[in-house]
C-alpha positions in Angstrom: -15.8 -11.2 -21.1 -17.6 -10.2 -17.9 -17.4 -13.6 -16.4 -13.6 -13.6 -16.9 -13.1 -10.2 -15.3 -11.9 -11.6 -12.0 -9.0 -13.4 -13.6 -8.3 -10.6 -15.9 -7.4 -8.4 -12.9 -4.2 -10.5 -12.6 -3.7 -11.8 -16.1 -3.6 -8.3 -17.8 -0.7 -7.0 -15.7 1.1 -10.3 -16.1 0.7 -10.0 -19.9 1.8 -6.4 -19.8 5.0 -7.4 -18.0 5.8 -9.9 -20.8 4.8 -7.5 -23.6 6.8 -4.7 -22.1 10.0 -6.7 -22.5 9.1 -7.9 -26.0 7.8 -4.6 -27.4 10.6 -2.6 -25.6 13.2 -4.4 -27.7 11.5 -3.1 -30.9 10.6 0.4 -29.6 11.3 1.2 -26.0 8.3 3.7 -25.6 6.0 0.8 -26.5 7.0 -0.9 -23.2 5.5 1.9 -21.2 2.3 2.0 -23.1 1.9 -1.8 -22.9 2.1 -1.5 -19.1 -0.3 1.5 -19.0 -2.9 -0.4 -21.2 -2.6 -3.6 -19.1 -2.9 -1.8 -15.8 -5.8 0.3 -17.1 -7.6 -2.9 -18.1 -6.9 -4.4 -14.7 -8.4 -1.3 -13.1 -11.6 -1.4 -15.3 -12.0 -5.1 -14.5 -11.6 -4.5 -10.8 -14.2 -1.7 -11.0 -16.6 -3.9 -12.8 -16.2 -6.8 -10.3 -16.5 -4.5 -7.3 -19.8 -3.1 -8.6 -21.0 -6.6 -9.2 -20.0 -7.7 -5.7 -21.8 -4.7 -4.1 -25.0 -5.6 -6.0 -25.0 -9.4 -5.9 -22.5 -10.4 -3.2 -19.3 -12.4 -3.5 -18.0 -13.0 -7.0 -16.0 -16.3 -7.5 -13.9 -17.5 -10.3 -12.5 -21.1 -10.5 -9.4 -21.5 -12.6 -9.8 -24.4 -15.0 -13.3 -24.9 -13.7 -11.8 -26.9 -10.8 -13.9 -26.1 -7.8 -12.3 -25.7 -4.3 -10.8 -27.2 -2.4 -9.1 -29.0 -5.3 -8.8 -26.0 -7.6 -7.6 -22.5 -7.2 -10.2 -19.8 -6.7 -10.4 -16.1 -7.0 -12.9 -14.6 -4.6 -14.0 -10.9 -4.7 -16.4 -9.4 -2.2 -17.0 -5.7 -1.6 -14.0 -5.6 0.8 -11.4 -7.2 -1.5 -12.9 -5.4 -4.5 -12.4 -2.0 -2.9 -8.7 -2.8 -2.1 -8.1 -4.2 -5.6 -9.5 -1.0 -7.2 -7.2 1.1 -5.1 -4.1 -1.0 -5.9 -4.9 -1.1 -9.6 -5.6 2.6 -9.9 -2.4 3.6 -8.1 -0.4 1.2 -10.3 -1.9 2.8 -13.4 -1.1 6.3 -12.1 2.5 5.2 -11.2 3.0 3.8 -14.7 1.9 7.2 -16.2 3.9 9.2 -13.7 7.1 7.3 -14.4 7.2 8.0 -18.2 9.3 11.1 -17.7 11.7 9.5 -15.2 12.7 6.7 -17.5 12.6 8.5 -20.9 16.4 8.9 -21.0 17.1 5.2 -20.1 18.2 2.6 -22.6 15.6 0.1 -23.8 16.7 -2.6 -21.3 16.2 -0.5 -18.2 13.1 1.2 -19.7 11.4 -2.1 -20.5 12.7 -3.7 -17.4 11.3 -1.0 -15.2 7.8 -1.4 -16.7 8.0 -5.2 -16.6 8.8 -5.0 -12.9 6.1 -2.4 -12.2 3.5 -4.6 -14.0 4.7 -7.7 -12.0 4.5 -5.8 -8.8 0.9 -4.8 -9.6 0.0 -8.4 -10.6 1.4 -9.7 -7.3 -0.4 -7.2 -5.2 -3.7 -7.7 -7.0 -3.4 -11.5 -6.8 -2.9 -11.3 -3.1 -6.0 -9.2 -2.8 -8.4 -11.4 -4.7 -7.1 -15.0 -4.2 -9.1 -17.5 -2.3 -6.2 -19.8 -1.6 -3.6 -19.3 1.2 -0.7 -20.9 -0.8 -1.6 -18.9 -3.9 -1.4 -15.8 -1.7 2.2 -16.8 -0.9 3.0 -17.2 -4.6 1.6 -13.7 -5.3 3.4 -12.3 -2.3 6.7 -13.6 -3.7 6.0 -12.2 -7.2 5.3 -8.7 -5.6 8.3 -8.9 -3.4 10.7 -9.9 -6.2 9.4 -7.1 -8.4 9.7 -4.7 -5.4 13.3 -5.7 -4.8 14.1 -4.9 -8.4 12.3 -1.5 -8.4 14.0 -0.4 -5.2 17.4 -1.5 -6.7 16.6 0.7 -9.8 16.8 3.8 -7.7 20.6 4.1 -7.9 23.1 5.2 -5.2 22.3 3.5 -1.9 19.3 1.7 -3.4 21.2 -1.5 -4.0 22.0 -1.9 -0.3 18.4 -1.0 0.6 17.1 -3.6 -1.8 19.4 -6.3 -0.6 18.5 -5.6 3.0 14.8 -5.8 2.1 15.4 -9.0 0.2 17.0 -10.7 3.3 14.4 -9.5 5.7 11.5 -10.0 3.3 12.6 -13.6 2.6 12.5 -14.2 6.4 8.9 -12.8 6.5 7.7 -14.9 3.6 9.3 -18.0 5.1 7.5 -17.4 8.4 4.2 -17.1 6.5 4.9 -20.3 4.5 5.7 -22.3 7.6 2.5 -21.0 9.2 0.2 -22.1 6.4 2.2 -25.4 6.3 1.1 -26.0 9.9 -2.5 -25.1 9.0 -2.5 -27.5 6.1 -1.2 -30.2 8.4 -4.1 -29.6 10.8 -6.9 -29.3 8.2 -5.7 -30.8 4.9 -6.8 -27.8 2.8 -5.4 -24.5 1.5 -8.7 -23.0 0.3 -9.6 -20.0 2.5 -13.3 -20.8 2.8 -12.7 -24.5 3.4 -10.0 -23.7 5.9 -12.3 -21.5 7.8 -14.9 -24.3 8.1 -12.3 -26.9 9.2 -10.4 -24.8 11.7 -13.0 -24.9 14.6 -11.9 -28.2 16.2 -8.2 -27.1 16.3 -8.6 -23.7 18.1 -8.1 -25.4 21.5 -5.0 -27.3 20.3 -1.9 -26.3 22.3 0.2 -25.8 19.3 -2.2 -23.5 17.5 -0.2 -20.5 18.8 2.7 -21.5 16.6 1.2 -21.0 13.1 -0.6 -17.9 14.3 2.6 -16.4 15.6 4.4 -17.3 12.3 1.7 -15.8 10.2 1.6 -12.6 12.4 5.4 -12.2 12.1 5.4 -12.9 8.4 2.7 -10.2 7.7 4.3 -7.9 10.3 7.6 -7.9 8.4 6.0 -7.4 5.0 3.8 -4.5 6.3 6.7 -2.9 8.3 4.8 -3.2 11.6 7.0 -2.0 14.5 9.5 -3.4 15.6 9.8 -5.3 12.3 10.1 -2.2 10.2 13.9 -2.0 9.9 14.0 -2.6 6.1 11.4 0.1 5.3 12.9 3.6 5.7 15.8 2.9 3.3 13.7 1.0 0.9 11.1 3.7 0.6 13.7 6.5 0.5 16.0 5.1 -2.1 13.4 3.3 -4.4 13.2 4.4 -8.0 11.2 7.7 -7.8 8.9 6.5 -10.6 7.8 3.5 -8.6 8.1 4.9 -5.0 4.5 6.0 -5.0 3.3 2.5 -5.7 5.8 0.9 -3.3 5.1 3.3 -0.4 1.4 3.5 -1.1 0.4 -0.1 -1.6 3.1 -2.7 -0.8 2.6 -2.5 2.9 -1.2 -2.2 2.7 -1.9 -5.4 0.9 -0.2 -7.6 3.6 -2.2 -5.6 6.1 -5.4 -6.5 4.3 -4.2 -10.2 4.1 -3.7 -10.1 7.9 -7.3 -8.9 8.2 -8.4 -11.8 6.1 -6.5 -14.4 8.1 -7.4 -13.3 11.6 -11.0 -12.3 11.0 -12.2 -14.4 8.1 -10.2 -17.7 8.3 -9.5 -17.8 12.0 -12.2 -16.9 14.5 -11.6 -13.5 16.2 -13.7 -14.6 19.2 -11.2 -17.3 20.1 -9.0 -16.3 23.1 -5.8 -17.2 21.3 -6.7 -15.1 18.3 -7.7 -12.2 20.6 -4.4 -12.5 22.4 -2.5 -12.3 19.0 -4.5 -9.2 18.0 -3.9 -7.6 21.4 -0.1 -8.1 21.1 -0.3 -6.7 17.6 -2.2 -3.7 19.0 0.5 -3.1 21.6 3.2 -3.2 18.9 1.1 -0.9 16.7 0.6 1.6 19.5 4.4 1.7 20.1 5.0 2.0 16.3 2.6 5.0 16.0 4.6 7.0 18.6 8.0 5.7 17.4 7.3 6.4 13.7 5.9 9.9 14.4 8.9 10.9 16.6 11.4 9.5 14.1 9.6 11.4 11.3 10.1 14.7 13.3 13.8 14.0 13.5 14.3 13.6 9.7 15.6 16.3 7.3 15.2 14.2 4.1 11.6 14.6 3.0 11.4 11.0 1.7 12.7 9.6 4.9 10.3 11.6 6.9 7.5 10.1 4.8 8.9 6.6 5.3 8.9 6.9 9.1 5.5 8.3 9.0 4.4 5.1 7.2 5.5 3.1 10.3 3.0 5.2 12.3 0.3 4.9 9.7 0.5 1.1 9.5 0.0 1.2 13.3 -3.4 2.9 12.8 -4.5 0.0 10.7 -3.4 -2.7 13.1 -5.0 -0.7 16.0 -8.3 -1.1 14.2 -7.6 -4.9 13.9 -6.8 -5.0 17.7 -10.1 -3.2 18.6 -11.9 -5.7 16.3 -15.4 -4.3 16.2 -17.1 -3.4 12.8 -16.6 0.4 13.3 -12.9 -0.1 14.0 -12.4 -2.5 11.1 -14.2 0.0 8.9 -11.8 2.7 10.0 -8.8 0.3 9.4 -10.0 -0.5 5.8 -10.7 3.1 5.1 -7.2 3.9 6.3 -5.7 1.3 4.0 -7.4 2.9 1.0 -7.0 6.5 2.1 -3.4 6.2 3.2 -2.6 4.4 -0.1 -3.7 7.6 -1.9 -2.0 9.9 0.6 1.3 8.3 0.7 1.4 7.7 -3.1 0.7 11.3 -3.8 3.3 12.5 -1.2 6.0 10.3 -2.7 5.0 11.6 -6.1 5.5 15.2 -4.9 8.9 14.2 -3.5 9.9 12.7 -6.8 8.6 15.7 -8.7 10.7 18.1 -6.6 13.7 15.9 -7.1 13.0 15.8 -10.8 12.7 19.6 -11.1 15.4 20.7 -8.7 17.4 17.7 -7.7 16.7 18.2 -3.9 15.3 16.0 -1.2 16.0 18.0 2.0 12.8 19.9 2.9 14.8 22.7 4.3 15.5 23.7 0.7 11.8 23.9 -0.2 11.6 27.7 0.6 9.0 29.5 -1.6 8.3 26.3 -3.5 4.7 27.3 -3.9 5.7 30.0 -6.3 7.7 27.7 -8.6 5.6 24.5 -8.3 2.0 25.4 -7.4 0.4 22.1 -8.4 3.0 20.1 -6.6 2.6 22.2 -3.5 -1.2 21.9 -3.5 -1.0 18.1 -3.7 1.6 18.1 -0.9 -0.4 20.3 1.4 -3.7 18.4 0.7 -2.1 15.0 1.4 -0.2 16.3 4.4 -3.4 17.7 5.9 -5.0 14.3 5.4 -2.1 12.6 7.1 -2.7 14.9 10.1 -6.4 14.1 10.0 -8.0 17.5 8.9 -11.5 17.2 7.6 -12.8 16.6 4.9 -9.9 14.6 3.8 -9.6 10.8 3.9 -7.3 10.7 6.9 -9.9 12.4 9.1 -12.7 10.0 8.5 -10.6 6.8 8.9 -9.4 8.1 12.2 -12.9 9.1 13.1 -14.2 5.5 12.6 -11.2 4.2 14.5 -12.1 6.5 17.4 -15.8 5.5 17.2 -14.7 1.8 17.3 -12.4 2.5 20.3 -15.1 4.3 22.2 -17.6 1.5 21.5 -15.1 -1.0 22.9 -14.1 1.2 25.8 -10.5 1.4 24.6 -10.0 5.0 25.6 -6.2 4.7 25.5 -6.4 4.3 21.7 -8.5 7.5 21.4 -5.7 9.3 23.4 -3.2 7.7 21.1 -5.0 8.9 18.0 -5.0 12.5 19.4 -1.4 12.5 20.4 -0.2 11.0 17.1 -2.2 13.5 15.1 -0.5 16.3 17.0 2.9 14.7 16.3 1.9 14.4 12.6 1.1 18.1 12.6 4.5 19.0 14.0 6.5 17.5 11.1 4.1 18.4 8.3 3.5 22.0 9.5 7.3 22.4 9.6 7.4 21.5 6.0 4.5 23.8 5.2 6.3 26.6 7.0 9.4 26.1 4.9 7.4 26.1 1.7 5.4 29.3 2.4 7.5 31.3 4.9 11.2 30.8 4.2 13.2 32.3 1.5 14.5 30.2 -1.4 17.7 28.4 -0.7 20.7 28.9 -3.0 21.4 25.7 -4.9 25.0 24.8 -5.6 26.3 24.7 -9.2 26.6 21.0 -9.0 23.0 20.6 -8.0 21.9 22.9 -10.8 24.0 21.0 -13.3 22.7 17.6 -12.1 19.1 18.5 -12.6 19.4 20.8 -15.6 18.8 18.0 -18.1 15.5 17.2 -16.4 14.1 20.7 -16.4 11.0 20.8 -18.6 11.6 24.1 -20.2 9.6 26.6 -18.2 6.8 24.2 -17.3 6.4 23.1 -13.7 6.5 19.4 -14.7 5.6 17.2 -17.7 1.9 16.7 -18.1 2.1 13.0 -17.3 3.6 13.7 -13.9 1.1 16.5 -13.2 -1.8 14.3 -14.2 -0.8 11.3 -12.0 0.2 13.4 -9.0 -2.9 15.6 -9.3 -5.2 12.6 -9.6 -3.7 10.9 -6.6 -4.0 14.1 -4.6 -7.6 14.6 -5.7 -8.4 11.0 -4.7 -7.4 11.9 -1.1 -10.2 14.5 -1.1 -12.7 12.3 -3.0 -12.2 9.4 -0.6 -12.9 11.7 2.3 -16.0 13.2 0.8 -17.3 9.7 -0.2 -16.5 8.2 3.1 -20.2 7.6 4.0 -21.1 5.3 1.1 -17.8 3.5 1.5 -18.4 3.0 5.2 -21.9 1.8 4.5 -20.6 -0.8 2.1 -18.0 -2.0 4.5 -20.3 -2.1 7.5 -22.9 -4.1 5.6 -20.3 -6.5 4.1 -18.0 -7.0 7.1 -20.4 -9.2 9.0 -20.7 -11.5 6.0 -17.0 -12.0 5.4 -15.8 -12.0 9.1 -15.8 -15.4 10.8 -18.7 -15.6 13.3 
C-alpha cells in the first residue's frame, strides 16, 4: 500500500465523489461520511509521502508503469508534499464543518455537495503532485468545475458569481493551455522534468515571451492576482458557506504553487526573460497588496472584507516569487500554507456567525464574544495572524519575505510589508472593536425567523463546526510555532527543485 500512496492522494477523493452520489441515494448522510473517509485517507497518504520525501528525497509514481516522458508521473518532493498536506487537511475539515449546513437538504443537493467537494479536493491535490504540465491542466479544470458548482450552491447572488467565475476562469485555463501548447511545440514533451532539461536552447528564442505571458496570465486569473481578480470578491462572498473555507483557503493557493513550479523549476529563473516576467508580476502584486487592503477597509460585509484581503495576501506570495532568492521563496511557501489555514478559519467563522444569527455585516457583531466565545477566539487569532502578530503563521511568513527582500536589496518591498500590515490592522481591529466594545445590535424579526431553524438549542454551534473551525484556527498558531523546522525543510529542498 505504501508504494501506492502517491496515487491514492488523488484516487481516494475521486472515489469519494462517486461513492457520495451512489450512497447518498440510499441514505443521504452516507454521502457525507464517504467524503470524510476519502479525504481523511488522502490526508494520511499525503502525510506519509511527505515524511518519506523529507527522509529520502523526491517520491515518484508512474501510472501504468509507463516511465516519463511517455507516461504520466506523480512527483512529490518536500515542497509539493507540504502543500498537498495543507490542501488535504483543509478539505477534510471543510467536509466535517459542512455537515450541519447541508443536513436539511434533500439527498440530491446533499450528495451533490459532497461529490463536488471531493472533486474539488481531487483536482487541487492532483495539481500539486502531478509531474506533467497537461495533466496539471486536467486537474485544474476538475477543480474549477467543482468550484463553479460549490459557488453556485450558495443561493441568492451565487449563481451570477459562479457564472462570472466560469467565464473568466475558462479564459484563464485557455491561456494556460495555449502556453503549454507552445512549449510542447518547442520541446516535444509535456513531462515537467523532461521539459526543464529541453528548455535551455529555446530561452533566447524571440517568441518565448508568448508562452510565458500566457502561462503567467492563466495562473494570474486563477489565483486572483491583481488586476485579474474581478471574479474573486463575489465568488468568495457568495459561495456555499460549507465550502467557502476550502474555496477561499486553497483554490487560489494551488495555482500560486503551480506558478512557482513553472517559473522556478521548469523555466530558468536566471534567464532575463523569466526575470522580467517575475518583475512584472511583482509590480502587479505590490499594487494588489495596496488595492486589496484599501478595498477591504471599505467593506461592511465581513465575507467581502475577507475576500478583498485575499487579493492582498496573494500579492505577498507573488512578491516572494519576484524577489526570487531562497529566503523569499521560503516566505512565499510559508504564506501559501499559513494563509490557507488563516483564510479557511476566517471564512468558517463567517459561516458560523451566519449559521447562528443569520448576519454577515460585521457592524452587527457587538458583544459576539459573550455569545460565541470559541468563534470569537478563532476569529481574533486568525485576524492577528493576517496582520502579522507573532507567534502566528502570518508573522513568520512576512518575516522570511522581509529577510529575502533585505538580502536582495529590495527595500521597497520591506516598506510595502510594513504599510500593508498597518492597513490589515485597520480593518481587523475595527472588527475586534465591534466584537468587544460595541453593544449588541437589535436583530429584526425577519432575521430572527430566518435563522431560528438553525439555532442549535443553547449551544454555541454543533460540535462538527466547532471542531473544524477550532482545528483550523489552532493550525494557524501551530504553523507559526513550527516555522523553524518547516523553513529548514524548505531551505534545504528548494535548491534541489529549483532550476539552476
